DOLO-24673 format. One record per residue: x, y, z of N, C-alpha, C, O in turn; residue in three letters. Coordinates in pm, whole numbers. Example, Ala and Ser with C-alpha at 12.3 -4.5 7.8 and 13.67 -1.06 7.14 Angstrom:
! DOLO-24673
+--------+--------+--------+--------+--------+--------+--------+--------+--------+--------+--------+--------+-----+
|    n.u |    n.v |    n.w |   ca.u |   ca.v |   ca.w |    c.u |    c.v |    c.w |    o.u |    o.v |    o.w |   r |
+--------+--------+--------+--------+--------+--------+--------+--------+--------+--------+--------+--------+-----+
|   1319 |   -569 |    780 |   1230 |   -450 |    780 |   1320 |   -330 |    780 |   1424 |   -332 |    846 | Ala |
|   1285 |   -225 |    708 |   1367 |   -106 |    714 |   1290 |      3 |    787 |   1341 |    114 |    804 | Ser |
+--------+--------+--------+--------+--------+--------+--------+--------+--------+--------+--------+--------+-----+
***
This chain:
! DOLO-24673
+--------+--------+--------+--------+--------+--------+--------+--------+--------+--------+--------+--------+-----+
|    n.u |    n.v |    n.w |   ca.u |   ca.v |   ca.w |    c.u |    c.v |    c.w |    o.u |    o.v |    o.w |   r |
+--------+--------+--------+--------+--------+--------+--------+--------+--------+--------+--------+--------+-----+
|   1013 |   7747 |   9359 |   1118 |   7704 |   9434 |   1134 |   7569 |   9337 |   1036 |   7512 |   9290 | Met |
|   1304 |   7516 |   9308 |   1316 |   7390 |   9258 |   1322 |   7307 |   9381 |   1332 |   7356 |   9494 | His |
|   1311 |   7119 |   9341 |   1266 |   7033 |   9399 |   1424 |   6991 |   9450 |   1494 |   6976 |   9350 | Lys |
|   1495 |   6970 |   9569 |   1595 |   6951 |   9565 |   1614 |   6773 |   9586 |   1518 |   6715 |   9636 | Pro |
|   1728 |   6699 |   9551 |   1747 |   6576 |   9547 |   1721 |   6533 |   9724 |   1752 |   6601 |   9822 | Tyr |
|   1668 |   6427 |   9723 |   1623 |   6376 |   9878 |   1710 |   6262 |   9901 |   1741 |   6250 |  10020 | Leu |
|   1766 |   6161 |   9812 |   1854 |   6067 |   9842 |   1967 |   6016 |   9767 |   2033 |   5913 |   9783 | Asp |
|   1976 |   6109 |   9683 |   2106 |   6095 |   9585 |   2209 |   6150 |   9637 |   2181 |   6210 |   9741 | Thr |
|   2339 |   6155 |   9601 |   2454 |   6235 |   9614 |   2487 |   6338 |   9533 |   2420 |   6360 |   9432 | Lys |
|   2606 |   6423 |   9568 |   2631 |   6538 |   9500 |   2747 |   6574 |   9522 |   2806 |   6585 |   9630 | Val |
|   2794 |   6600 |   9386 |   2970 |   6656 |   9460 |   3004 |   6715 |   9554 |   2897 |   6753 |   9602 | Arg |
|   3068 |   6744 |   9603 |   3097 |   6844 |   9731 |   3097 |   6982 |   9697 |   3026 |   7066 |   9752 | Leu |
|   3221 |   7013 |   9555 |   3202 |   7136 |   9489 |   3075 |   7197 |   9418 |   3051 |   7317 |   9424 | Asp |
|   2999 |   7111 |   9352 |   2864 |   7147 |   9308 |   2779 |   7199 |   9432 |   2731 |   7313 |   9427 | Lys |
|   2764 |   7139 |   9516 |   2692 |   7165 |   9641 |   2724 |   7285 |   9707 |   2629 |   7352 |   9748 | Trp |
|   2861 |   7335 |   9728 |   2942 |   7431 |   9779 |   2861 |   7549 |   9706 |   2787 |   7630 |   9762 | Leu |
|   2894 |   7542 |   9558 |   2840 |   7655 |   9483 |   2735 |   7641 |   9469 |   2702 |   7747 |   9415 | Trp |
|   2629 |   7568 |   9479 |   2486 |   7551 |   9463 |   2405 |   7621 |   9603 |   2291 |   7666 |   9613 | Ala |
|   2528 |   7605 |   9712 |   2434 |   7661 |   9844 |   2504 |   7784 |   9890 |   2502 |   7830 |  10004 | Ala |
|   2590 |   7849 |   9750 |   2614 |   7983 |   9746 |   2753 |   8028 |   9867 |   2766 |   8123 |   9945 | Arg |
|   2808 |   7953 |   9846 |   2935 |   7958 |   9971 |   3040 |   8006 |   9886 |   3110 |   8100 |   9926 | Phe |
|   3058 |   7961 |   9790 |   3156 |   7999 |   9657 |   3098 |   8055 |   9541 |   2985 |   8016 |   9511 | Phe |
|   3167 |   8158 |   9452 |   3076 |   8229 |   9348 |   3101 |   8157 |   9236 |   3028 |   8181 |   9140 | Lys |
|   3182 |   8077 |   9225 |   3194 |   7973 |   9128 |   3245 |   7838 |   9136 |   3308 |   7820 |   9240 | Thr |
|   3240 |   7747 |   9067 |   3237 |   7617 |   9103 |   3412 |   7563 |   9103 |   3456 |   7465 |   9163 | Arg |
|   3476 |   7642 |   9034 |   3634 |   7666 |   9036 |   3713 |   7690 |   9155 |   3815 |   7640 |   9203 | Asn |
|   3621 |   7795 |   9193 |   3664 |   7842 |   9377 |   3646 |   7754 |   9481 |   3722 |   7743 |   9577 | Leu |
|   3538 |   7685 |   9459 |   3506 |   7587 |   9595 |   3583 |   7505 |   9512 |   3655 |   7467 |   9605 | Ala |
|   3628 |   7446 |   9418 |   3707 |   7346 |   9398 |   3856 |   7375 |   9450 |   3904 |   7283 |   9516 | Lys |
|   3942 |   7493 |   9431 |   4010 |   7552 |   9483 |   4080 |   7562 |   9654 |   4190 |   7540 |   9703 | Gln |
|   3934 |   7611 |   9709 |   3910 |   7593 |   9852 |   3914 |   7474 |   9903 |   3944 |   7457 |  10021 | Ala |
|   3890 |   7403 |   9844 |   3877 |   7230 |   9891 |   4014 |   7171 |   9875 |   4078 |   7116 |   9965 | Ile |
|   4055 |   7189 |   9741 |   4204 |   7126 |   9736 |   4320 |   7222 |   9861 |   4418 |   7170 |   9916 | Glu |
|   4284 |   7336 |   9877 |   4353 |   7402 |   9962 |   4294 |   7398 |  10156 |   4311 |   7487 |  10239 | Gly |
|   4225 |   7263 |  10175 |   4242 |   7230 |  10284 |   4129 |   7318 |  10363 |   4090 |   7294 |  10477 | Gly |
|   4076 |   7439 |  10269 |   3961 |   7534 |  10345 |   3837 |   7434 |  10373 |   3771 |   7461 |  10473 | Lys |
|   3802 |   7337 |  10308 |   3658 |   7271 |  10366 |   3703 |   7161 |  10390 |   3800 |   7128 |  10322 | Val |
|   3650 |   7060 |  10499 |   3649 |   6989 |  10557 |   3520 |   6911 |  10573 |   3417 |   6978 |  10567 | Gln |
|   3509 |   6768 |  10596 |   3386 |   6678 |  10557 |   3393 |   6606 |  10657 |   3446 |   6496 |  10645 | Cys |
|   3341 |   6647 |  10782 |   3334 |   6530 |  10882 |   3460 |   6525 |  10968 |   3472 |   6430 |  11046 | Asp |
|   3561 |   6621 |  10961 |   3657 |   6649 |  11013 |   3798 |   6591 |  10908 |   3910 |   6578 |  10959 | Gly |
|   3779 |   6569 |  10798 |   3886 |   6489 |  10694 |   3880 |   6599 |  10598 |   3787 |   6677 |  10577 | Gln |
|   4031 |   6591 |  10525 |   4034 |   6672 |  10412 |   3958 |   6572 |  10301 |   3943 |   6451 |  10319 | Arg |
|   3912 |   6646 |  10181 |   3839 |   6539 |  10081 |   3891 |   6606 |   9958 |   3991 |   6677 |   9970 | Val |
|   3831 |   6589 |   9829 |   3874 |   6617 |   9703 |   3737 |   6647 |   9670 |   3643 |   6594 |   9730 | Lys |
|   3721 |   6760 |   9544 |   3617 |   6827 |   9498 |   3538 |   6730 |   9465 |   3421 |   6769 |   9467 | Ala |
|   3553 |   6570 |   9422 |   3445 |   6517 |   9359 |   3391 |   6447 |   9488 |   3300 |   6372 |   9456 | Ala |
|   3407 |   6447 |   9574 |   3363 |   6328 |   9693 |   3192 |   6404 |   9714 |   3150 |   6518 |   9729 | Lys |
|   3132 |   6263 |   9703 |   3021 |   6285 |   9692 |   2936 |   6315 |   9837 |   2927 |   6208 |   9898 | Glu |
|   2884 |   6403 |   9896 |   2864 |   6408 |  10024 |   2667 |   6365 |  10031 |   2598 |   6362 |   9929 | Ile |
|   2623 |   6342 |  10140 |   2457 |   6300 |  10157 |   2424 |   6388 |  10280 |   2497 |   6458 |  10350 | Ser |
|   2296 |   6363 |  10284 |   2211 |   6471 |  10364 |   2275 |   6416 |  10528 |   2302 |   6297 |  10543 | Val |
|   2294 |   6512 |  10637 |   2396 |   6486 |  10789 |   2504 |   6484 |  10735 |   2577 |   6443 |  10825 | Gly |
|   2579 |   6504 |  10629 |   2728 |   6505 |  10660 |   2757 |   6680 |  10700 |   2692 |   6773 |  10653 | Val |
|   2846 |   6691 |  10778 |   2913 |   6795 |  10852 |   3034 |   6866 |  10813 |   3144 |   6811 |  10819 | Met |
|   3016 |   7007 |  10766 |   3103 |   7053 |  10673 |   3159 |   7179 |  10738 |   3092 |   7279 |  10764 | Leu |
|   3315 |   7162 |  10765 |   3390 |   7285 |  10818 |   3415 |   7367 |  10710 |   3468 |   7302 |  10620 | Ala |
|   3398 |   7492 |  10679 |   3388 |   7586 |  10544 |   3489 |   7713 |  10663 |   3448 |   7746 |  10774 | Ile |
|   3591 |   7753 |  10613 |   3698 |   7827 |  10608 |   3693 |   7985 |  10525 |   3797 |   7988 |  10459 | Arg |
|   3633 |   8086 |  10508 |   3634 |   8191 |  10422 |   3710 |   8331 |  10490 |   3656 |   8397 |  10578 | Gln |
|   3818 |   8357 |  10444 |   3870 |   8457 |  10517 |   3867 |   8468 |  10640 |   3903 |   8365 |  10697 | Asp |
|   3839 |   8552 |  10706 |   3899 |   8515 |  10867 |   3753 |   8426 |  10954 |   3754 |   8408 |  11075 | Leu |
|   3661 |   8388 |  10880 |   3540 |   8299 |  10926 |   3529 |   8171 |  10888 |   3546 |   8126 |  10774 | Asp |
|   3494 |   8104 |  11003 |   3521 |   7956 |  10955 |   3368 |   7901 |  11043 |   3335 |   7892 |  11162 | Glu |
|   3307 |   7875 |  10922 |   3150 |   7791 |  10983 |   3091 |   7646 |  10967 |   3073 |   7589 |  10860 | Lys |
|   3070 |   7607 |  11065 |   3068 |   7451 |  11032 |   2861 |   7422 |  11033 |   2781 |   7435 |  11126 | Thr |
|   2842 |   7380 |  10890 |   2753 |   7325 |  10885 |   2665 |   7201 |  10842 |   2722 |   7142 |  10750 | Val |
|   2553 |   7144 |  10874 |   2517 |   7022 |  10860 |   2439 |   7026 |  10700 |   2344 |   7101 |  10678 | Val |
|   2479 |   6963 |  10630 |   2383 |   6932 |  10545 |   2259 |   6897 |  10540 |   2243 |   6790 |  10598 | Val |
|   2119 |   6961 |  10477 |   2010 |   6921 |  10529 |   1924 |   6910 |  10389 |   1805 |   6882 |  10380 | Lys |
|   2014 |   6939 |  10286 |   1921 |   6918 |  10128 |   2036 |   6908 |  10043 |   2132 |   6983 |  10061 | Met |
|   2036 |   6817 |   9949 |   2091 |   6847 |   9866 |   2062 |   6883 |   9718 |   1960 |   6847 |   9660 | Leu |
|   2186 |   6974 |   9648 |   2101 |   7014 |   9530 |   2232 |   7071 |   9456 |   2325 |   7120 |   9520 | Ser |
|   2232 |   7060 |   9308 |   2369 |   7088 |   9202 |   2289 |   7195 |   9116 |   2320 |   7209 |   8997 | Asp |
|   2180 |   7277 |   9174 |   2165 |   7375 |   9123 |   2192 |   7487 |   9174 |   2201 |   7482 |   9297 | Gln |
|   2213 |   7611 |   9117 |   2254 |   7715 |   9175 |   2122 |   7816 |   9183 |   2078 |   7865 |   9079 | Arg |
|   2067 |   7841 |   9297 |   1935 |   7922 |   9275 |   1955 |   8034 |   9394 |   2059 |   8016 |   9458 | Arg |
|   1899 |   8114 |   9425 |   1846 |   8265 |   9501 |   1907 |   8226 |   9615 |   1938 |   8110 |   9641 | Gly |
|   1930 |   8346 |   9704 |   1982 |   8304 |   9803 |   1856 |   8272 |   9925 |   1887 |   8228 |  10035 | Ser |
|   1741 |   8297 |   9894 |   1669 |   8265 |  10038 |   1656 |   8076 |   9995 |   1618 |   7999 |  10083 | Pro |
|   1690 |   8025 |   9858 |   1658 |   7912 |   9820 |   1793 |   7854 |   9883 |   1790 |   7744 |   9939 | Glu |
|   1880 |   7907 |   9876 |   2015 |   7792 |   9917 |   2030 |   7785 |  10063 |   2082 |   7685 |  10112 | Ala |
|   1993 |   7875 |  10130 |   2001 |   7889 |  10270 |   1913 |   7769 |  10337 |   1899 |   7740 |  10456 | Val |
|   1865 |   7717 |  10237 |   1750 |   7603 |  10319 |   1850 |   7462 |  10302 |   1824 |   7360 |  10366 | Leu |
|   1952 |   7468 |  10220 |   2033 |   7359 |  10180 |   2134 |   7325 |  10295 |   2202 |   7223 |  10290 | Leu |
|   2142 |   7406 |  10388 |   2240 |   7355 |  10510 |   2205 |   7417 |  10656 |   2110 |   7496 |  10650 | Tyr |
|   2252 |   7403 |  10770 |   2223 |   7467 |  10890 |   2330 |   7477 |  10983 |   2375 |   7380 |  11044 | Glu |
|   2377 |   7609 |  10994 |   2508 |   7631 |  11090 |   2449 |   7601 |  11208 |   2336 |   7624 |  11250 | Glu |
|   2583 |   7521 |  11275 |   2517 |   7470 |  11416 |   2543 |   7615 |  11496 |   2601 |   7711 |  11447 | Thr |
|   2485 |   7606 |  11628 |   2509 |   7688 |  11724 |   2642 |   7760 |  11785 |   2677 |   7877 |  11799 | Glu |
|   2697 |   7632 |  11812 |   2848 |   7658 |  11834 |   2911 |   7753 |  11731 |   2970 |   7849 |  11781 | Glu |
|   2911 |   7745 |  11562 |   3007 |   7798 |  11545 |   2952 |   7940 |  11510 |   3026 |   8036 |  11488 | Ser |
|   2768 |   7946 |  11506 |   2734 |   8085 |  11542 |   2810 |   8187 |  11611 |   2860 |   8289 |  11563 | Lys |
|   2812 |   8139 |  11746 |   2871 |   8195 |  11867 |   2997 |   8234 |  11856 |   3029 |   8351 |  11875 | Ala |
|   3094 |   8127 |  11819 |   3254 |   8155 |  11784 |   3272 |   8276 |  11687 |   3340 |   8377 |  11704 | Ile |
|   3185 |   8236 |  11569 |   3181 |   8346 |  11469 |   3126 |   8559 |  11511 |   3160 |   8672 |  11477 | Arg |
|   3066 |   8516 |  11567 |   3005 |   8636 |  11636 |   3123 |   8697 |  11738 |   3176 |   8806 |  11723 | Glu |
|   3152 |   8602 |  11848 |   3269 |   8623 |  11933 |   3405 |   8679 |  11856 |   3445 |   8786 |  11902 | Lys |
|   3477 |   8629 |  11753 |   3569 |   8662 |  11667 |   3548 |   8807 |  11579 |   3638 |   8889 |  11561 | Arg |
|   3412 |   8821 |  11530 |   3384 |   8951 |  11467 |   3384 |   9070 |  11590 |   3439 |   9180 |  11578 | Ser |
|   3312 |   9024 |  11710 |   3332 |   9152 |  11810 |   3450 |   9181 |  11841 |   3458 |   9298 |  11878 | Ala |
|   3570 |   9114 |  11843 |   3690 |   9089 |  11892 |   3766 |   9188 |  11787 |   3823 |   9293 |  11815 | Glu |
|   3751 |   9121 |  11648 |   3790 |   9241 |  11549 |   3786 |   9393 |  11521 |   3870 |   9476 |  11487 | Arg |
|   3603 |   9397 |  11560 |   3573 |   9534 |  11551 |   3640 |   9603 |  11683 |   3695 |   9714 |  11682 | Lys |
|   3627 |   9526 |  11785 |   3714 |   9600 |  11893 |   3851 |   9646 |  11902 |   3897 |   9736 |  11972 | Ala |
|   3925 |   9544 |  11791 |   4086 |   9598 |  11788 |   4059 |   9710 |  11689 |   4135 |   9803 |  11713 | Gly |
|   3978 |   9735 |  11585 |   3969 |   9839 |  11497 |   3934 |   9978 |  11555 |   3941 |  10082 |  11489 | Met |
|   3880 |   9967 |  11731 |   3886 |  10101 |  11743 |   3987 |  10164 |  11804 |   3978 |  10281 |  11841 | Ala |
|   4107 |  10083 |  11822 |   4202 |  10205 |  11832 |   4267 |  10253 |  11706 |   4347 |  10345 |  11723 | Ala |
|   4250 |  10211 |  11579 |   4278 |  10249 |  11462 |   4224 |  10377 |  11432 |   4102 |  10375 |  11413 | Phe |
|   4296 |  10523 |  11418 |   4230 |  10619 |  11408 |   4266 |  10676 |  11260 |   4381 |  10716 |  11244 | Ile |
|   4176 |  10683 |  11151 |   4198 |  10684 |  11011 |   4182 |  10887 |  10999 |   4102 |  10973 |  11037 | Ala |
|   4297 |  10882 |  10932 |   4308 |  11018 |  10923 |   4224 |  11101 |  10823 |   4204 |  11037 |  10720 | Ser |
|   4163 |  11239 |  10821 |   4097 |  11306 |  10757 |   4151 |  11343 |  10585 |   4076 |  11377 |  10494 | Asp |
|   4305 |  11323 |  10579 |   4357 |  11342 |  10467 |   4462 |  11286 |  10412 |   4543 |  11245 |  10496 | His |
|   4490 |  11268 |  10302 |   4606 |  11251 |  10254 |   4726 |  11297 |  10308 |   4716 |  11417 |  10330 | Lys |
|   4855 |  11244 |  10346 |   4972 |  11319 |  10412 |   5014 |  11402 |  10281 |   5007 |  11381 |  10160 | Pro |
|   5054 |  11489 |  10348 |   5143 |  11586 |  10254 |   5329 |  11541 |  10278 |   5380 |  11463 |  10359 | Asp |
|   5395 |  11627 |  10169 |   5516 |  11591 |  10204 |   5585 |  11575 |  10328 |   5636 |  11470 |  10367 | Lys |
|   5585 |  11687 |  10389 |   5641 |  11726 |  10539 |   5611 |  11602 |  10613 |   5692 |  11535 |  10676 | Lys |
|   5480 |  11578 |  10597 |   5395 |  11459 |  10697 |   5476 |  11288 |  10655 |   5516 |  11199 |  10730 | Glu |
|   5475 |  11296 |  10532 |   5530 |  11140 |  10478 |   5676 |  11130 |  10540 |   5725 |  11027 |  10587 | Arg |
|   5738 |  11259 |  10532 |   5879 |  11293 |  10594 |   5912 |  11191 |  10738 |   5979 |  11092 |  10767 | Arg |
|   5799 |  11307 |  10814 |   5796 |  11255 |  10950 |   5735 |  11112 |  10979 |   5774 |  11043 |  11072 | Gln |
|   5668 |  11086 |  10919 |   5614 |  10942 |  10910 |   5742 |  10851 |  10882 |   5770 |  10753 |  10951 | Ile |
|   5798 |  10885 |  10798 |   5932 |  10795 |  10748 |   6038 |  10785 |  10860 |   6107 |  10687 |  10886 | His |
|   6039 |  10906 |  10924 |   6143 |  10929 |  11020 |   6115 |  10883 |  11132 |   6203 |  10839 |  11206 | Arg |
|   5981 |  10887 |  11168 |   5920 |  10811 |  11323 |   5979 |  10657 |  11298 |   6053 |  10600 |  11378 | Phe |
|   5931 |  10595 |  11159 |   5934 |  10450 |  11158 |   6075 |  10355 |  11160 |   6095 |  10236 |  11184 | Gln |
|   6165 |  10476 |  11118 |   6301 |  10441 |  11128 |   6396 |  10463 |  11237 |   6513 |  10425 |  11244 | Arg |
|   6307 |  10549 |  11347 |   6343 |  10510 |  11458 |   6346 |  10428 |  11527 |   6445 |  10390 |  11589 | Ile |
|   6199 |  10367 |  11532 |   6138 |  10294 |  11578 |   6219 |  10139 |  11533 |   6210 |  10044 |  11611 | Asn |
|   6274 |  10129 |  11439 |   6320 |  10004 |  11366 |   6474 |   9992 |  11463 |   6526 |   9890 |  11507 | Leu |
|   6511 |  10108 |  11475 |   6658 |  10138 |  11515 |   6636 |  10072 |  11674 |   6701 |   9979 |  11721 | Leu |
|   6520 |  10154 |  11744 |   6501 |  10118 |  11849 |   6495 |   9949 |  11897 |   6559 |   9887 |  11982 | Asp |
|   6379 |   9905 |  11796 |   6390 |   9744 |  11834 |   6525 |   9658 |  11810 |   6553 |   9559 |  11877 | Asp |
|   6602 |   9709 |  11706 |   6698 |   9603 |  11730 |   6816 |   9643 |  11829 |   6904 |   9561 |  11858 | Asn |
+--------+--------+--------+--------+--------+--------+--------+--------+--------+--------+--------+--------+-----+
***
């Protein structure tokens, strides 16, 4: 197991990459510049140096995690070691689980077909969609 830094500072993009939130530093940089990562409630730059105790809000796809930095590292290691670098807040976990359950419940109404529609069925689908479009206007 590698030794993390104790009282130094690490660039935010490097830390996000080392903590395995993003596959590459470039993806981490793009997320930071796109406003998907906030440090203590503020938009920051990729070169921002973070320290232990900083709270980060990280949005990935449909999920948002709020984590507290526990250790610093600029080296990417295995997942078991990367998890030691941060701790997700209990509130963040609860919100993520709730939203995940809502998404799963929404998919319950979705009926997947067991086959690809043939020509006749495609025409019926298109006809149905046109009728609904005309009814909406």
